[in-house]
C-alpha positions in Angstrom: 13.8 -50.4 -4.2 14.3 -48.7 -7.5 11.5 -46.3 -8.3 8.9 -48.3 -10.3 7.8 -46.9 -13.6 4.2 -48.1 -13.8 1.2 -48.7 -11.5 -2.2 -50.2 -12.0 -5.4 -50.0 -9.9 -8.3 -52.2 -9.1 -11.3 -50.8 -7.2 -13.8 -52.7 -5.2 -17.0 -51.3 -3.8 -18.7 -47.9 -3.9 -18.5 -44.7 -6.0 -16.5 -43.2 -3.0 -13.7 -45.8 -3.6 -13.6 -44.9 -7.3 -13.1 -41.3 -6.5 -10.3 -42.1 -4.0 -8.6 -44.6 -6.5 -8.5 -41.8 -9.0 -7.0 -39.3 -6.5 -4.3 -41.8 -5.5 -3.6 -42.4 -9.1 -3.0 -38.7 -9.7 -0.5 -38.7 -6.7 1.5 -41.4 -8.6 1.3 -39.5 -11.9 2.6 -36.4 -10.1 5.6 -38.4 -8.9 6.4 -39.5 -12.3 4.7 -42.9 -12.5 3.0 -44.3 -15.6 -0.6 -45.4 -14.9 -1.6 -48.5 -16.9 -4.8 -50.7 -17.0 -5.0 -53.5 -14.4 -5.0 -56.0 -17.2 -1.5 -54.9 -18.2 1.9 -55.7 -16.8 2.9 -53.2 -14.0 5.5 -52.7 -11.3 2.9 -51.8 -8.7 -0.6 -53.0 -8.3 -2.9 -51.0 -5.9 -6.1 -52.6 -4.8 -8.7 -50.4 -3.1 -11.0 -52.6 -1.1 -14.5 -52.6 0.3 -15.7 -54.8 3.3 -19.5 -54.4 3.2 -19.8 -58.2 2.7 -17.7 -61.4 2.9 -17.8 -61.5 -0.9 -15.7 -58.2 -1.0 -13.0 -59.8 1.3 -12.9 -62.9 -0.8 -12.7 -60.8 -4.0 -9.7 -59.1 -2.7 -7.8 -62.3 -2.4 -8.8 -63.1 -6.1 -7.6 -59.7 -7.3 -4.2 -60.2 -5.6 -3.8 -63.6 -7.3 -4.8 -62.0 -10.7 -2.2 -59.3 -10.4 0.7 -61.7 -9.5 -0.3 -63.9 -12.4 0.4 -61.0 -14.7 3.5 -59.8 -13.1 4.9 -62.2 -10.4 7.7 -59.7 -9.3 5.3 -56.7 -9.0 4.6 -55.1 -5.6 1.0 -55.4 -4.3 -0.5 -52.7 -2.1 -3.8 -53.1 -0.4 -5.8 -50.0 0.8 -9.4 -49.1 1.6 -12.0 -50.4 4.1 -10.9 -54.0 4.3 -7.4 -52.9 4.8 -8.4 -50.8 8.0 -10.6 -53.4 9.5 -8.3 -56.5 9.0 -4.8 -55.4 8.1 -3.0 -58.3 9.5 -5.3 -60.8 7.8 -4.5 -59.0 4.4 -0.8 -58.9 5.2 -0.8 -62.7 5.5 -2.2 -63.1 1.9 0.7 -64.4 -0.2 2.1 -61.7 -2.4 0.7 -58.7 -0.6 3.6 -56.3 0.2 2.0 -53.4 1.8 -1.3 -52.8 3.7 -2.4 -49.1 4.4 -5.1 -48.0 6.7 -7.6 -45.1 6.4 -5.3 -42.5 7.7 -2.3 -43.7 5.7 -3.6 -44.5 2.1 -3.2 -40.9 0.8 0.4 -41.0 2.0 1.0 -44.0 -0.2 4.2 -42.5 -1.8 5.8 -42.1 1.6 5.9 -45.9 1.9 6.7 -47.1 -1.6 10.4 -46.8 -1.3 10.5 -49.2 1.6 8.8 -52.0 -0.2 10.8 -55.3 -0.6 10.1 -58.8 -1.8 11.6 -60.3 1.3 9.8 -63.6 2.3 7.2 -63.3 5.0 3.9 -61.3 5.3 3.6 -57.8 4.0 4.3 -54.5 5.8 1.3 -53.1 7.8 0.8 -49.3 8.2 -2.7 -49.0 9.7 -3.2 -46.9 12.7 -6.4 -46.6 14.9 -9.4 -45.3 12.8 -9.6 -42.2 15.0 -6.4 -41.0 13.3 -8.5 -40.8 10.1 -9.8 -37.4 11.3 -9.2 -35.1 8.3 -11.1 -34.9 5.1 -9.1 -35.7 2.0 -10.6 -34.4 -1.2 -10.9 -36.8 -4.2 -12.8 -37.1 -7.5 -12.6 -39.6 -10.3 -11.6 -38.8 -13.9 -11.1 -40.9 -17.0 -12.7 -44.1 -15.9 -16.2 -43.0 -16.9 -17.9 -40.1 -18.6 -19.2 -39.1 -15.2 -17.0 -38.0 -12.5 -17.5 -39.2 -8.8 -16.8 -36.2 -6.6 -16.2 -36.9 -2.9 -17.9 -34.4 -0.6 -18.1 -36.4 2.7 -16.3 -39.2 4.5 -16.9 -41.3 7.7 -20.1 -41.7 9.6 -21.4 -41.0 13.0 -24.4 -43.3 12.7 -24.4 -46.6 14.7 -26.3 -49.0 12.5 -25.8 -52.4 14.0 -24.9 -54.3 10.8 -22.3 -51.7 9.5 -18.5 -51.5 9.7 -18.0 -48.2 8.0 -17.5 -46.1 11.1 -14.8 -48.6 12.1 -13.2 -48.5 8.6 -13.5 -44.7 7.8 -13.9 -42.9 11.2 -16.1 -40.1 12.2 -18.4 -38.0 9.8 -16.4 -35.1 8.2 -16.9 -33.0 5.0 -15.1 -30.9 2.6 -16.0 -27.1 2.5 -18.6 -25.7 0.1 -15.8 -23.6 -1.4 -13.6 -26.4 -2.1 -16.2 -28.7 -3.5 -17.2 -25.8 -5.9 -13.5 -25.5 -6.9 -13.2 -29.3 -7.5 -16.4 -29.1 -9.8 -15.0 -26.2 -11.7 -11.7 -28.3 -12.2 -13.8 -31.2 -13.4 -15.7 -29.0 -15.7 -12.5 -27.7 -17.2 -11.5 -31.4 -18.0 -14.6 -31.7 -20.2 -16.7 -33.9 -17.9 -20.5 -33.3 -18.2 -21.9 -35.0 -15.2 -20.7 -35.1 -11.6 -22.1 -37.7 -9.2 -21.8 -36.4 -5.6 -20.5 -39.2 -3.4 -19.6 -39.9 0.2 -20.5 -42.2 3.1 -23.5 -40.1 4.5 -23.7 -37.1 2.2 -26.9 -35.7 3.8 -24.8 -35.2 7.0 -22.5 -32.9 5.0 -21.2 -29.9 7.0 -19.2 -31.6 9.7 -15.8 -30.1 9.9 -12.6 -31.9 10.9 -11.4 -29.8 13.8 -12.3 -31.0 17.3 -11.7 -28.6 20.1 -11.6 -30.1 23.7 -13.6 -33.1 22.5 -16.3 -30.9 21.1 -17.2 -30.9 17.4 -17.8 -27.5 15.8 -21.2 -26.4 14.8 -22.0 -27.0 11.1 -21.3 -23.8 9.1 -23.1 -25.4 6.0 -25.7 -28.0 5.2 -26.1 -30.3 2.2 -28.8 -27.8 0.8 -26.2 -25.0 0.8 -23.7 -27.2 -1.1 -26.1 -28.2 -3.9 -27.3 -24.5 -4.2 -23.6 -23.5 -4.7 -22.9 -26.2 -7.2 -26.0 -25.4 -9.3 -24.2 -22.2 -10.3 -21.0 -24.0 -11.6 -20.7 -23.4 -15.3 -19.7 -26.2 -17.6 -21.4 -29.0 -15.6 -24.6 -30.1 -17.3 -25.7 -32.5 -14.7 -25.3 -33.2 -11.0 -26.6 -36.5 -9.5 -26.9 -37.3 -5.8 -25.4 -40.8 -5.3 -27.3 -41.9 -2.1 -29.0 -39.9 0.8 -30.6 -41.2 3.9 -34.4 -40.7 4.0 -34.3 -38.9 7.3 -31.8 -36.3 5.8 -33.6 -36.1 2.4 -35.6 -33.0 3.4 -38.5 -31.3 1.7 -36.1 -28.4 0.9 -33.7 -30.7 -0.9 -36.4 -32.4 -2.9 -38.0 -29.0 -4.0 -34.7 -27.7 -4.9 -33.9 -30.6 -7.1 -37.3 -30.4 -8.7 -36.8 -26.9 -9.9 -33.0 -27.2 -10.7 -31.7 -27.1 -14.3 -28.7 -29.3 -13.4 -29.6 -31.6 -10.5 -31.3 -34.5 -12.2 -34.6 -36.3 -11.0 -32.9 -39.2 -9.4 -32.7 -40.2 -5.7 -31.3 -43.3 -4.2 -32.4 -43.7 -0.6 -31.4 -46.7 1.6 -34.4 -48.4 3.2 -32.7 -51.6 4.4 -36.0 -53.2 5.6 -39.7 -52.6 5.1 -40.3 -53.9 8.7 -40.2 -51.6 11.6 -39.0 -54.4 13.8 -35.9 -54.9 11.7 -35.4 -51.1 11.4 -35.3 -50.7 15.2 -32.9 -53.7 15.6 -30.7 -52.2 12.8 -30.7 -48.8 14.8 -32.0 -46.9 11.7 -33.0 -43.4 12.3 -36.5 -43.6 10.8 -39.5 -45.9 10.6 -40.9 -47.1 7.3 -43.7 -44.5 7.5 -41.2 -41.8 7.0 -39.9 -43.5 3.9 -43.4 -43.6 2.4 -43.6 -39.9 3.1 -40.2 -39.2 1.4 -41.3 -41.2 -1.7 -44.7 -39.5 -1.8 -43.0 -36.0 -1.6 -40.6 -36.8 -4.4 -43.3 -38.1 -6.7 -45.7 -35.2 -6.0 -43.2 -32.7 -7.3 -41.3 -35.0 -9.9 -43.6 -37.8 -11.1 -40.9 -38.8 -13.6 -38.2 -39.1 -10.8 -36.2 -42.3 -10.5 -36.0 -43.6 -7.0 -33.5 -46.4 -6.0 -33.7 -48.4 -2.8 -31.0 -50.4 -0.7 -32.6 -53.4 1.1 -30.9 -56.0 3.3 -32.4 -59.5 3.6 -31.8 -62.2 6.3 -30.9 -59.8 9.0 -30.9 -61.5 12.5 -34.5 -62.1 13.7 -36.1 -61.6 10.3 -38.8 -64.3 10.3 -40.5 -65.4 7.1 -43.6 -63.1 8.2 -41.2 -60.2 8.6 -39.8 -60.7 5.1 -43.2 -61.0 3.5 -44.1 -57.6 5.1 -41.0 -56.1 3.6 -41.9 -57.8 0.3 -45.4 -56.4 0.3 -44.2 -53.0 1.4 -41.7 -52.8 -1.5 -44.4 -54.1 -4.0 -46.7 -51.2 -3.2 -44.0 -48.5 -3.0 -43.6 -46.2 -6.0 -39.9 -46.8 -6.5 -37.9 -47.7 -9.6 -35.3 -50.4 -8.5 -33.6 -52.1 -5.6 -30.0 -52.9 -4.6 -30.5 -56.1 -2.7 -27.9 -57.2 -0.1 -27.7 -60.5 1.6 -26.9 -60.0 5.3 -23.5 -61.4 6.3 -22.0 -61.2 9.7 -19.3 -58.6 10.3 -16.9 -58.8 13.1 -17.2 -56.4 15.9 -20.8 -55.3 15.0 -23.7 -55.7 17.4 -25.7 -57.6 14.7 -23.1 -60.3 14.5 -24.1 -61.7 18.1 -27.9 -61.0 17.8 -30.2 -64.1 18.2 -32.4 -65.4 15.4 -29.8 -66.2 12.7 -31.5 -66.7 9.3 -30.3 -69.8 7.5 -27.9 -68.9 4.6 -30.2 -70.6 2.0 -33.2 -68.6 3.2 -31.2 -65.4 2.9 -30.3 -66.2 -0.7 -33.9 -67.2 -1.6 -35.2 -63.8 -0.2 -32.6 -62.0 -2.1 -33.7 -63.6 -5.4 -37.3 -62.8 -4.9 -36.5 -59.2 -4.3 -34.2 -59.1 -7.3 -37.2 -60.4 -9.4 -39.4 -57.8 -8.0 -36.8 -55.1 -8.7 -36.6 -56.2 -12.3 -40.4 -55.8 -12.6 -40.3 -52.4 -10.9 -37.5 -51.2 -13.2 -39.3 -52.5 -16.3 -42.5 -50.7 -15.2 -40.7 -47.5 -14.6 -39.0 -47.7 -18.0 -42.2 -48.5 -19.9 -43.8 -45.3 -18.6 -41.4 -43.3 -20.8 -41.7 -45.1 -24.1 -42.5 -42.7 -26.9 -41.1 -39.7 -24.8 -38.1 -37.6 -25.7 -35.4 -37.3 -22.9 -31.7 -36.2 -22.8 -29.0 -38.9 -22.6 -25.3 -38.6 -21.8 -23.6 -41.2 -24.0 -20.4 -43.2 -23.0 -18.5 -46.2 -24.2 -20.0 -49.7 -24.2 -17.9 -52.9 -23.8 -19.2 -53.8 -27.2 -17.4 -51.4 -29.5 -20.4 -51.4 -32.0 -22.6 -49.7 -29.4 -22.7 -47.0 -26.8 -24.7 -46.5 -23.7 -25.9 -43.7 -21.5 -28.5 -42.7 -19.0 -31.4 -40.3 -19.3 -31.6 -37.5 -16.7 -34.0 -39.7 -14.7 -31.7 -42.8 -15.0 -33.3 -44.9 -17.7 -30.5 -46.8 -19.4 -30.4 -46.4 -23.3 -28.3 -47.9 -26.0 -27.5 -46.7 -29.5 -25.2 -47.9 -32.3 -21.7 -46.4 -31.8 -21.1 -42.8 -32.9 -17.9 -41.1 -31.8 -19.2 -37.7 -32.2 -21.9 -38.2 -29.6 -19.7 -39.7 -26.8 -19.6 -37.4 -23.7 -22.3 -35.3 -25.0 -25.9 -35.0 -23.9 -28.3 -35.5 -26.8 -32.1 -35.9 -27.0 -33.4 -39.3 -28.0 -36.9 -40.8 -28.4 -37.4 -43.9 -26.1 -38.9 -46.7 -28.2 -39.0 -49.8 -25.9 -37.0 -52.4 -24.1 -34.6 -54.7 -25.8 -33.7 -58.3 -24.8 -31.3 -57.0 -22.2 -34.0 -54.8 -20.6 -32.3 -51.6 -21.9 -34.1 -49.0 -23.7 -33.9 -48.8 -27.5 -34.0 -45.2 -28.8 -33.5 -42.9 -31.8 -31.9 -39.6 -32.2 -34.1 -36.4 -32.5 -33.6 -32.8 -33.1 -32.1 -30.8 -30.3 -34.6 -29.7 -27.6 -34.4 -26.3 -26.1 -36.8 -27.0 -23.1 -36.3 -29.1 -20.0 -38.3 -32.4 -19.9 -41.0 -32.9 -17.5 
């Protein structure tokens, strides 16, 4: 095929996917392609997929159709977790020309020249997930004011509901030195906040070399990484995207509490407030440990925002089990939830477990926890009304406004001011608006760190 001139991207799923989409975009730019918005006509559309839930699978099909409505003759390439898990299924989607697995997606340019619009299913290049055994660095730039910096990939955990090890392979990390170099490059681009992302970033330190089937001993831990990043000039904020409670150590918490750059915000997956479900999920902690982690964080950072991942409707979750989770979360001093409705994933132990929860019940439980999450978030926000806190502002979909987050993740809106975009300015928090976002007013520059 003739070399296309334009390429557009669509990303589904997590912050890690956004970092990798941006990295793939830079590969195309380096080869002379023009990157355009997905809403525009392009010669190539690249869809980076997630496969955490069935909704993500259906969404992929919708995005393929949207791309071809804009440009019927365009080539459609699908990468990401869904592409690794179900490559032949994706290849059968009308209009898909190329499917790349986990080990192939960063070699996307090697395959572009072989694309053709011949009738039939798309070409598949997706080897066994064990071939995804090298760490490929990535970070996002230009999509948001913040940059998502990939520091870890893959996972060695065996949670019974999760397909990530099948989609991304074994746990592996970048080096401290390379992550610091990436952060310095991001700083030189004018970015003010970096969000550290990965599959299981608390497991940072696993190398990619395997000698005679043995993995090398970790040469660095996550605490070593964040200590090194704390010295990077030009980045005003580092934010930890998500960390397992069993890996969120006192040492990490105490470091964040005293850091000038790492912000008071932790997101720790819980998944269930019932030890029976945690055992069936093969999580590496009991709910008592989660309570200890929250208490430790709040003891040194009372103003810290704590987010929680929760799954409802896991096999065997009775109504009494759910009520126990609900009570547990109600009493926990956390700030918001990300609630996921359990969906069966092929080739996972949970998919064949007894005690299937009726889909309508799953949805009802999801809604109850979402309502509780809104109450938690509102209560957390209200604690800071009248205080001054620093906010990093970025564009809003409404051009007359701009939005941003405080250091402790309170969402704030102000009237648009181009001079304030991508800057961190102090504001006085005044109360919630109808959209449950904090109203605020500008104040004089502070010279001290908020507490």
